[in-house]
C-alpha angles and dihedrals in degrees: 000000000000090000093048096053090057087074109058096187090051089051090055094052098041094044093050094048094045095045094045090049091050091051089051091051089052089051092053091050089051091054089057091056106043097159110082118153122230092245091054091046091053091053089045091054090054091052092047093048092049092048093049090048090053090049091052091050093050091047089051091048092049091047090052090051091051093048091050092053091046091053090048091054090050091051092051091048089056092046091049092051091050092049094050093044092050093048091048088059093045093057087079086070093062113102089210138015092030094130092046091050092051092050091049091050091052090052090045091051090053089053092050092051090050089051091059096045102038120099103177111097094212091053090047090054090051091049091050091051092047091047092053092049092049092047090058091050093048092050091052090049095055098034097051095073088050091054096048098049141019115290110258118187094256093058090045090056092052092048092047091048092053089049089055090050092054093043093050090057090052092051090050092050091049091051091051090052092049101096135160106282118257090235089061090052091048091052091047093051092044094054091044091053091049092049093051091047090053091047093053092046093051102050115113097207124034109248117158094188091055090050089059093066100076095039090050095049093046092046091053089051090051090049092052092050093047092045095053090043093053108082097186106027103035127102091225102062140159106261114209095237094147093046092050091049092052091044090055089056091052095065 
């Protein structure tokens, strides 16, 4: 389940096929029991309505979770851009290695922009490894003056700024890994399957096209939730606008 939801388009296709099949199975079970009294049908309608309401509430809750994580990723992108931009200005305070630190920050900014725009998992792994290597080099660049001479305030500011740059990347990575739990997805799919089975069982006249409506609507909702919750593979993604703006000022 956790692997499936990493691919929003696959979620759309699989969810629609499974839910429509379940509705069809419910229809076939209904055909084997044609005699349902009106009193029983009234009770059945109440159960179906309550189940569909519960499904709508859980979809709304899951959508809210995905939106919250999306907003968190946007906030960390802004914070990361501010941290890098501030440290780029503070490199002027270094008595030595200022030019080297600025060049490293420009390279680092390019890697961070690639991280936000890249979709290939192998390339993302390479970018993460290169980012970690460059972080170590940047830390050595700003910390070396502090080790070779007493710590004036200006060097302290540069060291603290580089620490913020490295920490901001960690916060961003943690936000990208913070996804909707697989147990929540399993509950969502289970209730959707149950609702479609009840829908197929409750129809009066067999109509396969009509049975496609609810599976299609629910599948689109699942796709939207999975798409927003997928930082690297989704259509709705956090674009590094702030990072690109700061990178333009670094030229």
